[in-house]
Predicted model as a PDB file, atoms N, CA, C, CB and O in Angstrom, pLDDT in the B-factor column:
MODEL        1                                                                  
ATOM      1  N   MET A   1     121.384 119.790  78.460  1.00 73.00           N  
ATOM      2  CA  MET A   1     120.975 118.283  78.080  1.00 73.00           C  
ATOM      3  C   MET A   1     120.878 117.177  79.129  1.00 73.00           C  
ATOM      4  CB  MET A   1     121.961 117.752  77.117  1.00 73.00           C  
ATOM      5  O   MET A   1     120.221 116.170  78.866  1.00 73.00           O  
ATOM      6  N   LEU A   2     121.594 117.330  80.485  1.00 70.00           N  
ATOM      7  CA  LEU A   2     121.622 116.651  81.209  1.00 70.00           C  
ATOM      8  C   LEU A   2     120.716 116.914  82.384  1.00 70.00           C  
ATOM      9  CB  LEU A   2     122.703 116.524  81.338  1.00 70.00           C  
ATOM     10  O   LEU A   2     120.546 116.089  83.282  1.00 70.00           O  
ATOM     11  N   LEU A   3     119.671 119.075  82.302  1.00 76.00           N  
ATOM     12  CA  LEU A   3     118.834 118.414  82.813  1.00 76.00           C  
ATOM     13  C   LEU A   3     117.230 118.265  81.997  1.00 76.00           C  
ATOM     14  CB  LEU A   3     118.866 118.995  84.090  1.00 76.00           C  
ATOM     15  O   LEU A   3     116.180 118.518  82.588  1.00 76.00           O  
ATOM     16  N   ALA A   4     117.290 117.860  80.705  1.00 81.00           N  
ATOM     17  CA  ALA A   4     116.138 117.594  80.805  1.00 81.00           C  
ATOM     18  C   ALA A   4     116.022 115.720  80.408  1.00 81.00           C  
ATOM     19  CB  ALA A   4     115.375 118.730  79.834  1.00 81.00           C  
ATOM     20  O   ALA A   4     115.105 114.903  80.323  1.00 81.00           O  
ATOM     21  N   LEU A   5     117.620 115.697  80.241  1.00 76.00           N  
ATOM     22  CA  LEU A   5     117.586 114.068  80.262  1.00 76.00           C  
ATOM     23  C   LEU A   5     116.847 113.304  82.144  1.00 76.00           C  
ATOM     24  CB  LEU A   5     119.742 113.526  79.943  1.00 76.00           C  
ATOM     25  O   LEU A   5     115.959 112.476  82.347  1.00 76.00           O  
ATOM     26  N   GLY A   6     117.857 114.188  83.263  1.00 78.00           N  
ATOM     27  CA  GLY A   6     117.334 114.462  84.487  1.00 78.00           C  
ATOM     28  C   GLY A   6     115.446 114.110  84.838  1.00 78.00           C  
ATOM     29  O   GLY A   6     114.821 113.121  85.220  1.00 78.00           O  
ATOM     30  N   THR A   7     115.135 115.320  84.508  1.00 77.00           N  
ATOM     31  CA  THR A   7     113.946 115.342  84.333  1.00 77.00           C  
ATOM     32  C   THR A   7     113.163 113.902  84.124  1.00 77.00           C  
ATOM     33  CB  THR A   7     113.844 116.199  83.338  1.00 77.00           C  
ATOM     34  O   THR A   7     112.848 113.005  84.906  1.00 77.00           O  
ATOM     35  N   LEU A   8     112.985 114.111  82.625  1.00 79.00           N  
ATOM     36  CA  LEU A   8     112.705 112.507  82.111  1.00 79.00           C  
ATOM     37  C   LEU A   8     112.802 111.794  83.073  1.00 79.00           C  
ATOM     38  CB  LEU A   8     113.606 111.854  81.093  1.00 79.00           C  
ATOM     39  O   LEU A   8     111.925 111.385  83.834  1.00 79.00           O  
ATOM     40  N   LEU A   9     114.372 111.549  83.058  1.00 79.00           N  
ATOM     41  CA  LEU A   9     114.242 109.896  84.325  1.00 79.00           C  
ATOM     42  C   LEU A   9     113.770 110.202  85.840  1.00 79.00           C  
ATOM     43  CB  LEU A   9     116.109 109.027  84.703  1.00 79.00           C  
ATOM     44  O   LEU A   9     113.573 109.311  86.666  1.00 79.00           O  
ATOM     45  N   ALA A  10     113.607 111.667  86.109  1.00 80.00           N  
ATOM     46  CA  ALA A  10     113.006 111.956  87.295  1.00 80.00           C  
ATOM     47  C   ALA A  10     111.389 111.612  87.507  1.00 80.00           C  
ATOM     48  CB  ALA A  10     113.264 113.350  87.461  1.00 80.00           C  
ATOM     49  O   ALA A  10     110.876 111.384  88.602  1.00 80.00           O  
ATOM     50  N   ALA A  11     110.714 111.623  86.256  1.00 80.00           N  
ATOM     51  CA  ALA A  11     109.251 111.511  85.853  1.00 80.00           C  
ATOM     52  C   ALA A  11     109.199 109.952  85.873  1.00 80.00           C  
ATOM     53  CB  ALA A  11     108.816 112.261  84.286  1.00 80.00           C  
ATOM     54  O   ALA A  11     108.238 109.521  86.510  1.00 80.00           O  
ATOM     55  N   ALA A  12     109.965 109.066  85.354  1.00 82.00           N  
ATOM     56  CA  ALA A  12     110.185 108.237  85.262  1.00 82.00           C  
ATOM     57  C   ALA A  12     109.731 107.543  85.917  1.00 82.00           C  
ATOM     58  CB  ALA A  12     110.909 108.201  85.164  1.00 82.00           C  
ATOM     59  O   ALA A  12     108.729 106.841  85.785  1.00 82.00           O  
ATOM     60  N   SER A  13     110.818 107.729  87.153  1.00 78.00           N  
ATOM     61  CA  SER A  13     111.341 106.677  87.942  1.00 78.00           C  
ATOM     62  C   SER A  13     110.478 106.646  89.523  1.00 78.00           C  
ATOM     63  CB  SER A  13     113.061 106.975  88.075  1.00 78.00           C  
ATOM     64  O   SER A  13     110.825 106.120  90.581  1.00 78.00           O  
ATOM     65  N   VAL A  14     109.063 107.542  89.133  1.00 78.00           N  
ATOM     66  CA  VAL A  14     107.500 107.753  89.918  1.00 78.00           C  
ATOM     67  C   VAL A  14     107.073 106.552  89.377  1.00 78.00           C  
ATOM     68  CB  VAL A  14     106.360 109.210  89.511  1.00 78.00           C  
ATOM     69  O   VAL A  14     106.304 106.227  90.281  1.00 78.00           O  
ATOM     70  N   LEU A  15     106.978 105.330  88.279  1.00 79.00           N  
ATOM     71  CA  LEU A  15     106.143 104.718  88.236  1.00 79.00           C  
ATOM     72  C   LEU A  15     107.038 103.456  87.384  1.00 79.00           C  
ATOM     73  CB  LEU A  15     104.912 105.490  87.738  1.00 79.00           C  
ATOM     74  O   LEU A  15     106.506 102.367  87.169  1.00 79.00           O  
ATOM     75  N   ILE A  16     108.119 103.693  87.047  1.00 80.00           N  
ATOM     76  CA  ILE A  16     108.922 102.463  86.400  1.00 80.00           C  
ATOM     77  C   ILE A  16     110.033 102.452  87.222  1.00 80.00           C  
ATOM     78  CB  ILE A  16     109.371 102.574  84.797  1.00 80.00           C  
ATOM     79  O   ILE A  16     110.671 103.493  87.384  1.00 80.00           O  
ATOM     80  N   LEU A  17     110.376 101.348  87.803  1.00 79.00           N  
ATOM     81  CA  LEU A  17     111.907 101.074  88.693  1.00 79.00           C  
ATOM     82  C   LEU A  17     112.135 101.919  88.674  1.00 79.00           C  
ATOM     83  CB  LEU A  17     113.087 100.327  88.420  1.00 79.00           C  
ATOM     84  O   LEU A  17     112.696 102.574  87.795  1.00 79.00           O  
ATOM     85  N   PRO A  18     111.700 102.238  89.847  1.00 76.00           N  
ATOM     86  CA  PRO A  18     112.490 103.370  91.078  1.00 76.00           C  
ATOM     87  C   PRO A  18     114.080 103.522  91.549  1.00 76.00           C  
ATOM     88  CB  PRO A  18     111.877 103.007  92.500  1.00 76.00           C  
ATOM     89  O   PRO A  18     114.894 104.418  91.773  1.00 76.00           O  
ATOM     90  N   ILE A  19     113.987 101.872  91.556  1.00 76.00           N  
ATOM     91  CA  ILE A  19     115.410 101.992  91.813  1.00 76.00           C  
ATOM     92  C   ILE A  19     116.315 102.241  91.315  1.00 76.00           C  
ATOM     93  CB  ILE A  19     115.802 101.377  92.085  1.00 76.00           C  
ATOM     94  O   ILE A  19     117.396 102.476  91.856  1.00 76.00           O  
ATOM     95  N   PHE A  20     115.955 102.246  89.641  1.00 80.00           N  
ATOM     96  CA  PHE A  20     116.979 101.844  88.975  1.00 80.00           C  
ATOM     97  C   PHE A  20     116.939 103.557  88.013  1.00 80.00           C  
ATOM     98  CB  PHE A  20     116.693 100.099  88.105  1.00 80.00           C  
ATOM     99  O   PHE A  20     118.025 104.073  87.751  1.00 80.00           O  
ATOM    100  N   LEU A  21     116.303 103.902  87.803  1.00 81.00           N  
ATOM    101  CA  LEU A  21     115.838 105.245  86.627  1.00 81.00           C  
ATOM    102  C   LEU A  21     116.104 106.167  87.999  1.00 81.00           C  
ATOM    103  CB  LEU A  21     113.723 105.320  85.675  1.00 81.00           C  
ATOM    104  O   LEU A  21     116.889 107.087  87.768  1.00 81.00           O  
ATOM    105  N   GLY A  22     115.576 106.112  89.498  1.00 81.00           N  
ATOM    106  CA  GLY A  22     116.338 107.274  90.201  1.00 81.00           C  
ATOM    107  C   GLY A  22     117.910 107.525  90.597  1.00 81.00           C  
ATOM    108  O   GLY A  22     118.532 108.583  90.699  1.00 81.00           O  
ATOM    109  N   PRO A  23     118.212 106.535  90.731  1.00 84.00           N  
ATOM    110  CA  PRO A  23     119.789 107.065  90.817  1.00 84.00           C  
ATOM    111  C   PRO A  23     119.818 107.583  89.432  1.00 84.00           C  
ATOM    112  CB  PRO A  23     121.124 105.812  91.149  1.00 84.00           C  
ATOM    113  O   PRO A  23     119.873 108.807  89.314  1.00 84.00           O  
ATOM    114  N   LEU A  24     119.794 106.971  88.533  1.00 83.00           N  
ATOM    115  CA  LEU A  24     120.153 107.673  86.919  1.00 83.00           C  
ATOM    116  C   LEU A  24     119.594 109.106  87.003  1.00 83.00           C  
ATOM    117  CB  LEU A  24     119.275 106.788  85.428  1.00 83.00           C  
ATOM    118  O   LEU A  24     119.876 109.831  86.049  1.00 83.00           O  
ATOM    119  N   ALA A  25     119.066 109.478  87.704  1.00 85.00           N  
ATOM    120  CA  ALA A  25     117.910 110.857  87.805  1.00 85.00           C  
ATOM    121  C   ALA A  25     118.896 111.321  88.756  1.00 85.00           C  
ATOM    122  CB  ALA A  25     115.984 110.691  88.454  1.00 85.00           C  
ATOM    123  O   ALA A  25     119.377 112.445  88.616  1.00 85.00           O  
ATOM    124  N   LEU A  26     119.190 110.686  89.558  1.00 85.00           N  
ATOM    125  CA  LEU A  26     120.211 111.547  90.680  1.00 85.00           C  
ATOM    126  C   LEU A  26     121.977 112.005  89.941  1.00 85.00           C  
ATOM    127  CB  LEU A  26     120.507 110.194  92.330  1.00 85.00           C  
ATOM    128  O   LEU A  26     122.731 112.962  90.112  1.00 85.00           O  
ATOM    129  N   LEU A  27     122.021 111.105  89.340  1.00 86.00           N  
ATOM    130  CA  LEU A  27     123.580 111.571  88.327  1.00 86.00           C  
ATOM    131  C   LEU A  27     123.394 112.398  87.502  1.00 86.00           C  
ATOM    132  CB  LEU A  27     124.301 110.529  87.396  1.00 86.00           C  
ATOM    133  O   LEU A  27     124.057 113.427  87.371  1.00 86.00           O  
ATOM    134  N   ALA A  28     122.604 112.106  86.937  1.00 88.00           N  
ATOM    135  CA  ALA A  28     122.259 113.682  85.960  1.00 88.00           C  
ATOM    136  C   ALA A  28     122.073 114.824  86.234  1.00 88.00           C  
ATOM    137  CB  ALA A  28     121.261 113.798  85.315  1.00 88.00           C  
ATOM    138  O   ALA A  28     122.533 115.759  85.579  1.00 88.00           O  
ATOM    139  N   ALA A  29     121.069 114.986  87.678  1.00 89.00           N  
ATOM    140  CA  ALA A  29     121.148 116.042  88.121  1.00 89.00           C  
ATOM    141  C   ALA A  29     122.857 116.676  89.065  1.00 89.00           C  
ATOM    142  CB  ALA A  29     119.851 115.901  88.886  1.00 89.00           C  
ATOM    143  O   ALA A  29     122.969 117.831  89.476  1.00 89.00           O  
ATOM    144  N   ALA A  30     123.847 115.720  89.195  1.00 89.00           N  
ATOM    145  CA  ALA A  30     124.860 115.384  89.593  1.00 89.00           C  
ATOM    146  C   ALA A  30     125.695 115.876  88.952  1.00 89.00           C  
ATOM    147  CB  ALA A  30     124.972 114.354  89.712  1.00 89.00           C  
ATOM    148  O   ALA A  30     126.359 116.709  89.569  1.00 89.00           O  
ATOM    149  N   GLY A  31     126.013 115.684  87.733  1.00 89.00           N  
ATOM    150  CA  GLY A  31     125.914 116.243  86.418  1.00 89.00           C  
ATOM    151  C   GLY A  31     126.055 117.750  85.947  1.00 89.00           C  
ATOM    152  O   GLY A  31     127.012 118.498  85.745  1.00 89.00           O  
ATOM    153  N   ALA A  32     124.600 117.868  85.857  1.00 88.00           N  
ATOM    154  CA  ALA A  32     124.040 119.439  85.568  1.00 88.00           C  
ATOM    155  C   ALA A  32     125.122 120.314  86.388  1.00 88.00           C  
ATOM    156  CB  ALA A  32     122.238 119.774  86.236  1.00 88.00           C  
ATOM    157  O   ALA A  32     125.687 121.319  85.956  1.00 88.00           O  
ATOM    158  N   ILE A  33     125.352 119.532  88.079  1.00 89.00           N  
ATOM    159  CA  ILE A  33     125.700 120.781  88.966  1.00 89.00           C  
ATOM    160  C   ILE A  33     126.733 121.269  88.627  1.00 89.00           C  
ATOM    161  CB  ILE A  33     125.838 120.623  90.307  1.00 89.00           C  
ATOM    162  O   ILE A  33     127.071 122.451  88.577  1.00 89.00           O  
ATOM    163  N   TRP A  34     127.516 119.924  88.270  1.00 92.00           N  
ATOM    164  CA  TRP A  34     129.190 119.994  88.378  1.00 92.00           C  
ATOM    165  C   TRP A  34     129.483 120.389  86.953  1.00 92.00           C  
ATOM    166  CB  TRP A  34     130.066 118.412  88.837  1.00 92.00           C  
ATOM    167  O   TRP A  34     130.682 120.311  86.684  1.00 92.00           O  
ATOM    168  N   SER A  35     128.416 120.941  85.606  1.00 90.00           N  
ATOM    169  CA  SER A  35     129.001 121.048  84.594  1.00 90.00           C  
ATOM    170  C   SER A  35     128.103 122.581  84.498  1.00 90.00           C  
ATOM    171  CB  SER A  35     128.921 119.718  83.494  1.00 90.00           C  
ATOM    172  O   SER A  35     127.936 123.214  83.455  1.00 90.00           O  
ATOM    173  N   GLY A  36     127.569 122.990  85.921  1.00 88.00           N  
ATOM    174  CA  GLY A  36     127.429 124.624  85.705  1.00 88.00           C  
ATOM    175  C   GLY A  36     125.919 125.097  86.301  1.00 88.00           C  
ATOM    176  O   GLY A  36     125.653 126.108  86.952  1.00 88.00           O  
ATOM    177  N   ALA A  37     125.045 124.035  85.860  1.00 86.00           N  
ATOM    178  CA  ALA A  37     123.399 124.627  86.133  1.00 86.00           C  
ATOM    179  C   ALA A  37     123.782 124.137  87.535  1.00 86.00           C  
ATOM    180  CB  ALA A  37     121.696 123.824  85.192  1.00 86.00           C  
ATOM    181  O   ALA A  37     124.031 122.933  87.600  1.00 86.00           O  
ATOM    182  N   ARG A  38     123.873 124.826  88.637  1.00 89.00           N  
ATOM    183  CA  ARG A  38     124.247 125.185  90.078  1.00 89.00           C  
ATOM    184  C   ARG A  38     122.159 124.794  90.143  1.00 89.00           C  
ATOM    185  CB  ARG A  38     125.246 127.367  90.509  1.00 89.00           C  
ATOM    186  O   ARG A  38     121.527 123.763  89.915  1.00 89.00           O  
ATOM    187  N   ARG A  39     121.837 125.832  90.450  1.00 91.00           N  
ATOM    188  CA  ARG A  39     120.221 126.011  90.947  1.00 91.00           C  
ATOM    189  C   ARG A  39     119.227 125.068  89.956  1.00 91.00           C  
ATOM    190  CB  ARG A  39     119.671 127.843  90.773  1.00 91.00           C  
ATOM    191  O   ARG A  39     118.218 124.748  90.584  1.00 91.00           O  
ATOM    192  N   ALA A  40     119.237 124.611  88.771  1.00 88.00           N  
ATOM    193  CA  ALA A  40     118.192 124.174  87.771  1.00 88.00           C  
ATOM    194  C   ALA A  40     118.707 122.524  88.585  1.00 88.00           C  
ATOM    195  CB  ALA A  40     118.488 124.621  85.626  1.00 88.00           C  
ATOM    196  O   ALA A  40     117.868 121.719  88.989  1.00 88.00           O  
ATOM    197  N   GLY A  41     120.428 122.267  88.701  1.00 87.00           N  
ATOM    198  CA  GLY A  41     120.705 121.132  88.940  1.00 87.00           C  
ATOM    199  C   GLY A  41     120.758 121.052  90.550  1.00 87.00           C  
ATOM    200  O   GLY A  41     121.829 120.519  90.838  1.00 87.00           O  
ATOM    201  N   ALA A  42     120.226 121.283  91.400  1.00 90.00           N  
ATOM    202  CA  ALA A  42     120.001 121.457  92.912  1.00 90.00           C  
ATOM    203  C   ALA A  42     118.477 121.258  92.920  1.00 90.00           C  
ATOM    204  CB  ALA A  42     120.521 123.005  93.587  1.00 90.00           C  
ATOM    205  O   ALA A  42     118.080 120.297  93.580  1.00 90.00           O  
ATOM    206  N   ILE A  43     117.650 121.936  92.355  1.00 88.00           N  
ATOM    207  CA  ILE A  43     116.882 121.794  92.171  1.00 88.00           C  
ATOM    208  C   ILE A  43     115.533 120.013  91.339  1.00 88.00           C  
ATOM    209  CB  ILE A  43     117.297 122.905  91.831  1.00 88.00           C  
ATOM    210  O   ILE A  43     114.399 119.631  91.629  1.00 88.00           O  
ATOM    211  N   LEU A  44     116.554 119.551  90.363  1.00 86.00           N  
ATOM    212  CA  LEU A  44     116.773 118.417  89.417  1.00 86.00           C  
ATOM    213  C   LEU A  44     117.164 117.641  90.820  1.00 86.00           C  
ATOM    214  CB  LEU A  44     118.041 118.586  87.962  1.00 86.00           C  
ATOM    215  O   LEU A  44     116.972 116.438  90.647  1.00 86.00           O  
ATOM    216  N   LEU A  45     117.487 117.826  91.709  1.00 87.00           N  
ATOM    217  CA  LEU A  45     118.690 116.924  93.084  1.00 87.00           C  
ATOM    218  C   LEU A  45     117.360 116.556  93.732  1.00 87.00           C  
ATOM    219  CB  LEU A  45     120.138 118.130  94.471  1.00 87.00           C  
ATOM    220  O   LEU A  45     116.981 115.386  93.787  1.00 87.00           O  
ATOM    221  N   PHE A  46     116.740 117.463  94.168  1.00 89.00           N  
ATOM    222  CA  PHE A  46     115.744 117.092  95.147  1.00 89.00           C  
ATOM    223  C   PHE A  46     114.518 116.518  94.772  1.00 89.00           C  
ATOM    224  CB  PHE A  46     115.433 118.109  95.839  1.00 89.00           C  
ATOM    225  O   PHE A  46     113.857 115.750  95.471  1.00 89.00           O  
ATOM    226  N   VAL A  47     114.186 116.985  93.450  1.00 87.00           N  
ATOM    227  CA  VAL A  47     112.859 116.910  92.769  1.00 87.00           C  
ATOM    228  C   VAL A  47     113.014 115.145  92.136  1.00 87.00           C  
ATOM    229  CB  VAL A  47     112.694 118.373  91.351  1.00 87.00           C  
ATOM    230  O   VAL A  47     112.025 114.478  91.831  1.00 87.00           O  
ATOM    231  N   SER A  48     114.314 114.682  92.049  1.00 86.00           N  
ATOM    232  CA  SER A  48     114.122 113.248  91.583  1.00 86.00           C  
ATOM    233  C   SER A  48     114.278 112.640  92.961  1.00 86.00           C  
ATOM    234  CB  SER A  48     115.245 112.650  90.374  1.00 86.00           C  
ATOM    235  O   SER A  48     113.551 111.655  93.089  1.00 86.00           O  
ATOM    236  N   ALA A  49     115.073 112.951  94.134  1.00 87.00           N  
ATOM    237  CA  ALA A  49     115.296 112.454  95.204  1.00 87.00           C  
ATOM    238  C   ALA A  49     113.761 112.060  95.582  1.00 87.00           C  
ATOM    239  CB  ALA A  49     116.116 113.390  96.103  1.00 87.00           C  
ATOM    240  O   ALA A  49     113.482 110.922  95.959  1.00 87.00           O  
ATOM    241  N   GLY A  50     112.864 113.013  95.460  1.00 87.00           N  
ATOM    242  CA  GLY A  50     111.531 112.590  95.791  1.00 87.00           C  
ATOM    243  C   GLY A  50     110.996 112.165  95.258  1.00 87.00           C  
ATOM    244  O   GLY A  50     110.169 111.387  95.733  1.00 87.00           O  
ATOM    245  N   ALA A  51     111.113 112.417  93.630  1.00 86.00           N  
ATOM    246  CA  ALA A  51     110.083 111.057  92.537  1.00 86.00           C  
ATOM    247  C   ALA A  51     110.804 109.199  92.752  1.00 86.00           C  
ATOM    248  CB  ALA A  51     110.462 111.620  90.113  1.00 86.00           C  
ATOM    249  O   ALA A  51     110.278 108.178  92.307  1.00 86.00           O  
ATOM    250  N   MET A  52     111.850 109.277  93.400  1.00 85.00           N  
ATOM    251  CA  MET A  52     112.098 108.280  93.307  1.00 85.00           C  
ATOM    252  C   MET A  52     111.307 107.576  94.388  1.00 85.00           C  
ATOM    253  CB  MET A  52     113.332 108.207  93.231  1.00 85.00           C  
ATOM    254  O   MET A  52     110.636 106.565  94.180  1.00 85.00           O  
ATOM    255  N   ALA A  53     111.492 108.462  96.096  1.00 87.00           N  
ATOM    256  CA  ALA A  53     110.921 108.411  97.145  1.00 87.00           C  
ATOM    257  C   ALA A  53     109.439 107.746  96.835  1.00 87.00           C  
ATOM    258  CB  ALA A  53     110.983 109.751  97.731  1.00 87.00           C  
ATOM    259  O   ALA A  53     108.994 106.658  97.201  1.00 87.00           O  
ATOM    260  N   VAL A  54     108.954 108.577  96.192  1.00 87.00           N  
ATOM    261  CA  VAL A  54     107.443 108.362  96.053  1.00 87.00           C  
ATOM    262  C   VAL A  54     106.806 107.036  94.875  1.00 87.00           C  
ATOM    263  CB  VAL A  54     106.888 109.941  95.525  1.00 87.00           C  
ATOM    264  O   VAL A  54     105.693 106.647  94.522  1.00 87.00           O  
ATOM    265  N   GLY A  55     108.073 106.717  94.602  1.00 84.00           N  
ATOM    266  CA  GLY A  55     108.199 105.080  93.391  1.00 84.00           C  
ATOM    267  C   GLY A  55     108.367 104.001  94.003  1.00 84.00           C  
ATOM    268  O   GLY A  55     107.748 103.020  93.592  1.00 84.00           O  
ATOM    269  N   MET A  56     109.415 103.847  95.376  1.00 84.00           N  
ATOM    270  CA  MET A  56     109.459 103.513  95.970  1.00 84.00           C  
ATOM    271  C   MET A  56     108.349 102.943  96.842  1.00 84.00           C  
ATOM    272  CB  MET A  56     110.057 104.038  96.068  1.00 84.00           C  
ATOM    273  O   MET A  56     107.980 101.769  96.863  1.00 84.00           O  
ATOM    274  N   TYR A  57     107.888 103.929  97.537  1.00 87.00           N  
ATOM    275  CA  TYR A  57     106.699 104.129  98.457  1.00 87.00           C  
ATOM    276  C   TYR A  57     105.484 103.362  97.446  1.00 87.00           C  
ATOM    277  CB  TYR A  57     106.387 106.009  98.852  1.00 87.00           C  
ATOM    278  O   TYR A  57     104.984 102.284  97.770  1.00 87.00           O  
ATOM    279  N   LEU A  58     105.185 103.944  96.448  1.00 86.00           N  
ATOM    280  CA  LEU A  58     103.707 103.175  95.910  1.00 86.00           C  
ATOM    281  C   LEU A  58     104.206 101.920  95.070  1.00 86.00           C  
ATOM    282  CB  LEU A  58     102.614 104.297  94.753  1.00 86.00           C  
ATOM    283  O   LEU A  58     103.604 101.385  94.140  1.00 86.00           O  
ATOM    284  N   GLY A  59     105.560 101.536  95.656  1.00 82.00           N  
ATOM    285  CA  GLY A  59     106.003  99.689  94.814  1.00 82.00           C  
ATOM    286  C   GLY A  59     105.227  98.986  96.017  1.00 82.00           C  
ATOM    287  O   GLY A  59     104.428  98.052  95.939  1.00 82.00           O  
ATOM    288  N   CYS A  60     105.793  99.875  97.488  1.00 83.00           N  
ATOM    289  CA  CYS A  60     105.807  98.927  98.407  1.00 83.00           C  
ATOM    290  C   CYS A  60     104.299  98.630  99.011  1.00 83.00           C  
ATOM    291  CB  CYS A  60     106.804  99.362  99.439  1.00 83.00           C  
ATOM    292  O   CYS A  60     103.832  97.774  99.762  1.00 83.00           O  
ATOM    293  N   ARG A  61     103.775  99.772  98.301  1.00 84.00           N  
ATOM    294  CA  ARG A  61     102.157  99.824  98.218  1.00 84.00           C  
ATOM    295  C   ARG A  61     101.342  98.946  97.698  1.00 84.00           C  
ATOM    296  CB  ARG A  61     101.737 100.779  97.599  1.00 84.00           C  
ATOM    297  O   ARG A  61     100.455  98.262  98.208  1.00 84.00           O  
ATOM    298  N   VAL A  62     101.721  99.033  96.673  1.00 82.00           N  
ATOM    299  CA  VAL A  62     100.848  97.722  95.877  1.00 82.00           C  
ATOM    300  C   VAL A  62     101.430  96.560  96.257  1.00 82.00           C  
ATOM    301  CB  VAL A  62     100.868  97.683  94.183  1.00 82.00           C  
ATOM    302  O   VAL A  62     100.685  95.623  96.542  1.00 82.00           O  
ATOM    303  N   ALA A  63     102.557  96.427  96.320  1.00 81.00           N  
ATOM    304  CA  ALA A  63     103.258  94.937  96.646  1.00 81.00           C  
ATOM    305  C   ALA A  63     102.743  94.591  98.295  1.00 81.00           C  
ATOM    306  CB  ALA A  63     105.299  95.049  96.528  1.00 81.00           C  
ATOM    307  O   ALA A  63     102.762  93.366  98.410  1.00 81.00           O  
ATOM    308  N   CYS A  64     102.499  94.945  99.002  1.00 84.00           N  
ATOM    309  CA  CYS A  64     102.108  95.004 100.101  1.00 84.00           C  
ATOM    310  C   CYS A  64     100.337  94.311 100.220  1.00 84.00           C  
ATOM    311  CB  CYS A  64     102.396  96.519 100.442  1.00 84.00           C  
ATOM    312  O   CYS A  64     100.007  93.420 101.003  1.00 84.00           O  
ATOM    313  N   ALA A  65      99.574  94.888  99.398  1.00 71.00           N  
ATOM    314  CA  ALA A  65      98.549  95.124  99.350  1.00 71.00           C  
ATOM    315  C   ALA A  65      97.829  93.499  98.543  1.00 71.00           C  
ATOM    316  CB  ALA A  65      98.513  96.599  98.689  1.00 71.00           C  
ATOM    317  O   ALA A  65      96.621  93.402  98.324  1.00 71.00           O  
TER     318      ALA A  65                                                      
ENDMDL                                                                          
END                                                                             
């Protein structure tokens, strides 16, 4: 369940509130790792961090243009 929630939050953090949804996705990934899904949680951790970074970059590009 945490993996599905984290995936949804990571996908949404690219376009909607990366400052808010990104850390929630990271927290869901950490919870998935802690609950036993180590490989999938680690992949989600990197994906959610990348999605948060891309969302913040796109937000900066839009705000600065």
